[in-house]
C-alpha positions in Angstrom: 25.3 -7.2 -12.1 23.2 -8.2 -15.1 20.2 -6.2 -16.2 16.9 -7.6 -14.9 13.6 -6.9 -16.4 10.2 -8.0 -15.1 6.9 -9.4 -16.4 3.7 -9.2 -14.3 0.9 -11.7 -15.4 -2.3 -9.7 -15.0 -4.7 -11.0 -17.8 -6.6 -13.6 -16.0 -10.3 -13.2 -15.1 -12.1 -14.6 -12.1 -15.6 -14.0 -10.7 -14.9 -15.1 -7.1 -14.3 -11.5 -6.1 -18.0 -10.7 -6.7 -17.1 -7.1 -7.8 -17.3 -4.8 -10.8 -13.6 -4.4 -10.5 -11.1 -7.2 -11.1 -9.2 -8.7 -8.2 -6.1 -6.8 -9.4 -7.9 -3.5 -9.2 -9.2 -4.1 -5.6 -8.0 -1.5 -3.1 -5.8 -3.0 -0.5 -4.9 -0.6 2.3 -5.2 2.4 -0.1 -3.5 0.9 -3.1 -4.6 -1.4 -5.9 -3.4 -4.9 -5.8 -1.6 -4.8 -9.1 0.1 -1.4 -8.0 1.4 -3.1 -5.0 3.1 -5.8 -6.9 4.6 -3.5 -9.4 5.8 -1.1 -6.7 7.5 -3.9 -5.0 9.3 -5.0 -8.2 10.5 -1.4 -8.7 11.6 -1.0 -5.2 13.8 -4.1 -5.7 15.7 -2.1 -8.4 13.9 -3.4 -11.5 12.8 -0.4 -13.6 11.8 -2.2 -16.8 8.5 -3.7 -16.1 5.9 -4.9 -18.5 2.4 -6.0 -17.6 0.5 -8.7 -19.5 -3.1 -7.7 -19.7 -6.3 -9.1 -21.3 -9.8 -7.8 -21.4 -9.0 -5.9 -18.2 -6.6 -3.7 -20.1 -8.4 -0.5 -19.7 -8.8 -0.9 -15.9 -5.2 -1.9 -15.4 -4.0 1.1 -17.5 -6.1 3.5 -15.4 -4.2 2.3 -12.3 -0.6 2.0 -13.7 -0.9 4.6 -16.5 2.6 5.0 -18.1 4.6 3.4 -15.3 4.9 0.0 -17.2 4.9 -1.3 -20.7 1.7 -3.2 -21.7 1.6 -6.6 -23.6 -1.8 -8.1 -24.5 -3.0 -11.5 -24.2 -5.9 -12.1 -26.5 -7.1 -15.4 -25.0 -6.4 -16.4 -21.5 -5.0 -19.9 -22.0 -2.7 -20.1 -19.0 0.4 -18.6 -17.6 2.6 -20.2 -20.3 0.5 -18.8 -22.9 0.8 -15.4 -21.3 4.6 -15.5 -21.5 4.4 -16.6 -25.2 2.9 -13.2 -25.8 6.0 -11.5 -24.6 8.5 -13.4 -26.8 8.6 -10.5 -29.4 9.2 -8.2 -26.4 11.9 -10.2 -25.1 13.9 -10.9 -28.3 17.3 -9.2 -28.4 17.2 -8.7 -24.6 19.8 -10.4 -22.4 20.3 -10.9 -18.7 17.4 -12.1 -16.4 13.6 -11.8 -16.2 11.5 -11.8 -13.1 8.0 -13.1 -13.6 5.5 -12.5 -11.0 1.7 -13.2 -10.6 -0.2 -10.1 -10.3 -2.3 -11.2 -7.2 0.5 -11.6 -4.5 0.2 -8.0 -3.2 2.2 -8.7 0.0 5.4 -9.7 -1.7 8.3 -7.5 -0.5 11.1 -5.9 -2.5 13.6 -7.7 -0.1 12.3 -11.1 -1.1 12.4 -10.1 -4.9 16.0 -9.0 -4.5 17.0 -12.3 -2.8 15.5 -14.3 -5.7 17.3 -12.3 -8.4 20.6 -12.2 -6.6 20.5 -15.9 -6.0 19.7 -16.5 -9.7 22.6 -14.3 -10.8 25.1 -15.5 -8.2 24.6 -19.2 -8.7 24.0 -18.8 -12.6 20.7 -20.6 -12.4 18.5 -21.0 -15.5 15.5 -20.7 -13.2 15.1 -19.6 -9.7 11.8 -20.2 -8.0 10.3 -18.7 -4.9 8.7 -21.3 -2.7 6.9 -21.7 0.6 6.0 -24.4 3.1 2.3 -24.3 3.8 0.5 -26.7 6.1 -2.7 -26.4 4.1 -1.5 -26.0 0.5 -4.8 -26.2 -1.3 -4.9 -23.8 -4.2 -1.1 -24.0 -4.9 1.0 -25.8 -7.4 3.5 -28.1 -5.7 7.3 -28.2 -5.9 8.7 -31.6 -6.9 12.3 -32.3 -5.8 14.7 -35.2 -6.6 17.8 -35.5 -4.3 16.6 -32.1 -2.8 16.8 -30.3 -6.1 13.9 -28.9 -7.8 12.9 -30.8 -11.0 9.3 -29.9 -11.6 6.2 -27.9 -10.6 2.9 -29.4 -10.9 -0.3 -27.4 -10.9 -2.9 -28.3 -8.4 -5.4 -29.5 -11.0 -2.8 -32.0 -12.3 -1.8 -33.4 -9.0 -2.0 -37.2 -8.1 -3.4 -38.1 -4.8 0.0 -38.7 -3.3 1.4 -35.4 -4.6 -1.4 -33.5 -2.8 0.5 -34.2 0.5 3.5 -32.1 -0.7 3.7 -29.0 1.5 6.2 -27.1 -0.6 4.4 -24.8 -2.9 5.0 -22.6 -5.8 4.7 -18.9 -4.7 4.2 -17.4 -8.2 7.5 -15.7 -8.5 10.3 -16.7 -10.9 13.5 -15.5 -12.3 14.8 -16.9 -15.5 17.8 -16.4 -17.8 16.1 -14.7 -20.7 17.8 -16.7 -23.4 17.0 -20.1 -21.8 13.4 -19.1 -21.3 13.1 -18.0 -25.0 14.7 -21.3 -26.1 11.9 -23.4 -24.4 8.6 -21.3 -24.0 7.6 -21.9 -27.6 7.7 -25.7 -27.0 5.1 -25.8 -24.3 2.3 -28.2 -24.8 -1.2 -27.9 -23.7 -2.1 -29.6 -20.5 -5.1 -32.0 -20.0 -7.0 -28.8 -19.0 -6.2 -27.2 -22.4 -4.0 -24.6 -20.9 -0.2 -23.7 -21.4 1.5 -23.7 -17.9 4.6 -21.7 -17.4 5.4 -24.1 -14.6 6.1 -26.9 -17.2 9.1 -24.9 -18.3 10.9 -26.1 -15.1 10.7 -29.8 -16.1 11.8 -29.0 -19.6 14.9 -27.0 -18.2 15.6 -30.0 -15.9 15.4 -32.5 -18.7 17.9 -30.3 -20.6 20.3 -30.5 -17.6 19.9 -26.8 -16.8 20.4 -25.6 -13.1 17.2 -24.8 -11.3 17.2 -23.3 -7.7 14.7 -22.1 -5.2 14.3 -19.5 -2.5 12.2 -20.5 0.6 10.2 -17.4 1.6 10.8 -16.5 5.2 7.2 -15.1 5.7 4.3 -17.0 4.2 2.1 -14.1 4.3 4.2 -12.7 1.4 3.0 -15.2 -1.0 -0.8 -15.2 0.0 -2.9 -14.7 -3.2 -6.1 -12.6 -3.5 -9.2 -14.0 -5.0 -12.2 -13.1 -2.7 -13.4 -10.2 -0.5 -12.7 -12.4 2.6 -9.1 -12.8 1.5 -9.0 -9.0 0.8 -9.8 -8.3 4.4 -7.3 -10.9 5.7 -4.5 -9.4 3.6 -5.4 -5.9 4.9 -5.2 -7.1 8.4 -1.8 -8.8 7.7 -0.5 -5.6 6.0 -1.8 -3.4 8.9 0.0 -5.5 11.5 3.2 -5.6 9.5 3.3 -1.8 9.3 2.3 -1.2 12.8 5.0 -3.7 14.0 7.6 -1.9 12.0 6.7 1.4 13.8 6.7 -0.2 17.2 10.1 -1.7 16.5 11.3 1.9 15.7 10.1 3.3 19.1 6.5 4.1 18.5 3.9 3.2 21.2 0.7 1.8 19.6 -1.8 1.0 22.2 -4.0 -1.2 20.1 -2.4 -2.8 17.0 -5.7 -4.0 15.8 -7.5 -0.7 15.5 -4.6 1.5 14.4 -4.4 2.1 10.6 -1.0 3.5 9.6 -0.6 3.5 5.8 2.8 3.0 4.1 5.5 5.8 3.8 4.4 7.3 7.2 7.4 8.6 9.4 6.8 8.6 13.1 9.4 9.7 15.6 10.3 7.8 18.9 8.2 7.9 22.0 5.1 9.1 20.1 1.9 7.3 21.4 -0.9 6.3 19.0 -4.1 5.7 20.6 -6.8 3.4 19.4 -9.1 3.9 16.3 -6.6 6.2 14.6 -5.9 6.4 10.9 -2.7 7.9 9.5 -2.6 8.2 5.7 0.5 7.8 3.4 3.1 10.5 3.4 2.4 11.9 6.8 5.4 12.8 8.9 5.1 13.0 12.7 7.8 14.0 15.2 8.9 12.7 18.5 7.0 12.5 21.7 3.6 13.3 20.0 0.3 12.1 21.3 -2.1 11.1 18.6 -5.8 10.0 19.1 -7.9 8.2 20.0 -10.1 8.4 17.0 -7.9 10.8 15.1 -7.7 11.0 11.3 -4.5 12.4 9.9 -4.7 12.7 6.1 -2.1 12.8 3.3 0.4 15.7 3.3 0.5 16.5 7.0 3.7 17.4 9.0 3.6 17.3 12.8 6.7 18.6 14.8 7.8 17.1 18.1 5.4 17.0 21.1 2.3 17.8 19.1 -1.0 16.6 20.4 -3.9 15.6 18.2 -6.8 14.4 20.3 -10.0 12.6 20.0 -12.2 13.0 17.0 -9.7 15.4 15.3 -9.1 15.5 11.5 -5.9 17.0 10.1 -5.6 17.5 6.3 -2.7 19.1 4.5 -1.6 20.8 7.7 1.9 21.7 9.1 1.8 21.9 12.9 4.6 23.4 15.1 6.3 21.9 18.2 4.2 21.6 21.3 0.9 22.6 19.7 -2.2 21.0 20.9 -5.4 20.2 18.9 -7.2 18.4 21.6 -10.6 17.3 20.3 -13.4 17.6 17.9 -11.6 19.9 15.5 -10.9 20.0 11.8 -7.6 21.7 10.5 -7.4 21.5 6.8 -5.1 23.4 4.5 -3.3 24.9 7.5 0.0 26.1 8.9 -0.1 26.2 12.7 2.8 27.5 14.7 4.5 26.2 17.9 2.8 26.1 21.4 -0.6 26.9 20.2 -3.8 25.6 21.6 -6.8 25.0 19.3 -10.1 24.8 21.2 -12.8 22.1 21.1 -15.0 22.3 17.9 -12.8 24.7 16.0 -12.6 24.2 12.2 -10.9 25.8 9.3 -13.5 26.7 6.6 -11.1 25.9 3.7 -13.4 25.3 0.9 -15.5 27.9 -0.8 -17.3 25.6 -3.2 -14.7 25.9 -5.9 -11.2 26.4 -4.4 -9.3 25.4 -1.3 -7.8 28.3 0.8 -5.2 28.3 3.6 -5.2 29.3 7.2 -2.0 30.5 8.8 -1.7 30.6 12.7 1.4 32.1 14.3 3.2 31.0 17.3 1.7 30.9 21.0 -1.8 31.5 19.9 -4.9 30.4 21.9 -8.0 29.7 19.7 -11.1 29.3 21.9 -13.8 26.6 21.5 -16.2 26.5 18.5 -14.3 29.0 16.3 -14.8 29.1 12.6 -11.5 30.2 10.7 -12.8 31.3 7.2 -9.9 30.9 4.9 -7.9 32.5 3.5 -7.0 34.1 6.9 -3.8 34.7 8.8 -3.2 35.4 12.5 0.0 36.6 14.0 1.8 35.4 17.0 0.4 35.6 20.6 -3.2 36.0 19.4 -6.2 35.0 21.4 -9.5 34.3 19.7 -12.7 34.3 21.8 -14.8 31.2 21.9 -17.7 31.1 19.3 -16.0 33.5 17.0 -16.3 33.4 13.1 -13.0 34.8 11.9 -13.0 36.3 8.4 -10.1 38.9 8.6 -6.5 38.6 9.4 -5.5 39.2 13.1 -2.3 41.0 13.9 0.1 39.7 16.7 -0.7 40.1 20.3 -4.4 40.8 19.6 -7.6 39.6 21.0 -10.2 38.7 18.3 -14.0 38.6 19.0 -16.3 38.0 16.3 -19.8 37.1 17.6 -23.2 38.8 18.1 -23.7 40.4 21.6 -26.0 38.2 23.7 -29.6 39.5 24.2 -32.0 38.0 26.9 -35.7 38.8 26.3 -37.2 38.0 29.6 -40.6 36.3 29.7 -40.5 35.7 25.9 -40.9 31.9 26.3 -43.4 31.9 29.1 -46.4 29.8 28.5 -45.2 28.4 25.1 
């Protein structure tokens, strides 16, 4: 296989987002838009990624840090002009280059692989990802002759008849590097005063070069982001995509529309997720667990098989053993909880002292009564029972009963007449 490198075009500015942050820096389901695009490219096996930035450079660098190489576009004069800024970076490189718009955050690594593999296998000078959209407003159109792609026309340059074309440019291309370099410097300004990368396609066709296309299977992958309304729509699509994947793997999700499972979450078969539950990235949940409703499981949590996390429970950096129950209205942060424990309603770990986080360790077969405060760092052994209403500040040995509360005093008549 030839080496493939990637360029992500991220220099453009747009005020339609109505935000202090650019559209590429917007958070989409916990991850910046530009980060999503770069991550998909890297998951496709392309490690050498450069991002073309403009006046938003500091913002993009803050997100991507040293994951990529940065190229600067002084003036935003179109996509073709952006690639012109990369010519010195590309000099001496061989193989293929994937070029992607920075605002197609739902693009998958599988689709990227398909485009690159077709480009290599069929030895195409250019391979374009396309889509068929019933309402193609906002997209450049694919022009074919005898079923072969010969040109891409940007929407602003379309004739009236061309506006009826439903095949659109998805904003993802794969070029043979040497053939792109031969042509990119010959681009001419459009009537709008911009250099379009898409004009390269017609120039390659004129030279008799082979141009191919890949029709995307799922049009949601090529939806672009420009407004807050579109941000919400893309979030909804991504949520349904992730939830569907878990359901196909044997997880029961009672309400796909109110369950928020982030990426890189593992959930075992026959686990049930109740409505209004949020599970953040990196969480691992075993088989036959029962989660929610209204549960919040944050990053770094690991739940064994048959764990119950009930309503209005928050779990943070916790490891919970098999068969343990945290039924409702509890917070378990920075904790290790053994197997077959029961954590009573209203129990919390007091894990933060104002400066540092501390750990709570609970052994196996423990019963913690309702409304208990576990002031970390604190450790309890196995088979411990903690009385309801206790504030625990010291370690508890195994097979103990811990009571830490004031004795009740009744002052009869004290409130008479008041």
